[in-house]
N, C-alpha and C positions, 0 to 999 in steps of 0.2 A: 425650380427651387431645390436645393440640396436637402436630403433627409437628414435630420440630426443624428449624430452617431450614438446618442444615449437615449434609450427608451426606459421610462419608469413605469412599471406596473403598479398602479396606485389606487387606493380607495380613500375618499375624504374622511377626516376625523379618525384616523387610525395611526399606528406607529409609522406608517408610510409618510405622514405629514412632515416628519423630521427630515427624511431624505429629500422630499420636495424642497424643503427650506435649504438644505445643503446645496442642491443644484442651483437654487437662486443665489446663494452665497458664492458659489464657484463661478457664476456668470457664464455658464456654458449653455449652448443650445440643447434642448432636450424635447422629446416627444412624450406625451402622457398616454398611456393605455389604461383607461379608467375602468375599474370593476365596481359593480354594484353588489356589495356583500349581502344586502337584504334579499336580493334576487338570486343569491347563490351562485353568482358567476365565478367565484373563486373555486368552486367545486366541479366546474365543467371541464371536460377533457382538454379543451384548448389551453386553459390556464394550468391544469395539472401537469401538462407537458413542460411548462415553464418552471413551476415549483410543485413537486408532488405533495408537499405539505399543505398546499392550498392557502398559503399565507401571503400577505403583502407586507413590506415592499419586495420587489425584485427589480433588477436592472439588467438590461442588455446593452452592452457597450461593444460595438463591432461584433466580433465573434465570441466575446466573453459573456457568459450569463452568470450573474451573481445573485445569491439569495442570502438571507440572514442579515438582520439589521446592522449588527456591529461590523460584519464583514463589508457591508456597503459603505459605511463611513470611512473605513480604512482604505478601501479600494478607490473610491471616487476622489478623496483628497490627495491620494498618491498619484492617481491618473492625470490630475490637472494641477501640477505643482506650481504653476505660475500664480495660483490663487493665494499661495502662502498659508493655506489652512492646515498643512501637515508639516511638522518639523522633519527635515530630511534625515536619513540614516547618517550617523556621525554627529548630528546636532545633539548637544546635551539634553535638550528638551524632548528628544524622540522617546526615550524611555518613559518619562512621566506622562507624555501624551498617550502612549499605548496603554499605560497602566490605567488611566482613567476611563478609556474606552472599554477595556477588558473588565474593569470593576463594575461598570454599568451592567454588562451582560451576565457576569458570573456571580455578582453579589447583590447589587441593588434590585434588579428586576425580580430575581427569585424571592428576595425578602419582601418586596412589595406585593407580589402575587400571594404569598402565604398570608400576609396581613389582610389583603382584600378578601380572601376566601375564609378568613377567620380560622385557619388551621394551624395547629402547632408545628413549629419547625422541627426538622430532624434533630437528634441530639447534637450538641455542639461539635463533637468530634467528627461527625459525618455531614453536618449541614454545609452546603457550599458557601454560605455567607456568615457562618458563626451565629450571630444573633442580630435581630433587627435594630436594636438601639445602637449597637456599635457601628453597624453599617451606615445608619443615618448620621451619626456623629462624625464619622470619618469624612463624609462628603461635606457636611456643614463646616467642620474645622478647616477643610481645604479652601472653601469658598470665602471664609473669613480672612484669608491671607492676601487676597488680591481681587482685581476686577474679574479675572477669569481663572480657569483651572490651572493655566500655566502662568499665572501672575498677571502681567499686563499684555500678554499675547493671546489674542483670540484664535481659536482653532476649531477644526471639525468636531473635536470633543465637546466644545461648548454648544454646538448645534444640537448634538445628541442630548446633552444634559439639560440645556435650556428648555428644549421641548418636553423632555420627560418630567422635569420638576414642575413645569407648568401644569401638566395634566394630573400629576400625582398629588400636588397640593390642592388643586381644584376639586379633586374627588375626596379629599380628606385622608388620603393614604400616607401622606407625609406632612408633618406639622410645619406650620409657618415659623421661620426664625428670621431675625434681621438679615443674616447673611444670605439665606436662600431667597427671601423676598426681593432683596436688592439685586441679586444675580438674575432672577427671572425678569424683573423689570428692565434691567440693562440689556439683556439679549433680545427680549421681546420688542424693544424699540428699534432694533436694527431694520433697515429697509427690506432685507430679504425675508425676515420673519413676518413683517407686516404684509408683504406681497404674497407670501405663501398662505397666510391665513385668509386673505381676501380670495385667492384662487380656490382654496378649499371650501370656503363658504358658497361660492358660485357652483362648484361641483356638487356639493351636498344638496343645494336647492334644486338643481336639475334632476336629482335622483328622488326627491321627496314626492 
């Protein structure tokens, strides 16, 4: 049997779940290298050789080793273009697609982490996201305009945001709005999301 070209270094119920979902959406063969974070496997030398930060997810694709969540979405969707999950360079939707992926990492996640830790953001002029309310309104306004971030086109950006909004609303870090709730329900019903959640539940149970 041929070894899959893609290996995902994964821990259940982490940010890595979104990349697991993306691989399911892409429909490519992949291998899971599952780490038990409670056992500290992410801090062992074997994994630090993969990612010195000791974080998941990470992906090995042939000779390429990719870390950092946002980079993984961009890389994988581009590496498997037949899936149609990434607008190609030259497509007018390429810019908005990259915008929303970058907005997640540069604005949304820092804002949510500050909110979760109940710490004051940096002054507006130096804060990477400006202020929390504007950050959340920006994504909420976009989701009110169509089924997905790119209107009627589903993309890898929706895997990222659908996963993230699911857990941030679940933890009360982002307020429920009609647009956000409808979006979460829409993407969560996709077979890849359902399958990834089931796989994650099995992995978590095995580690319990």
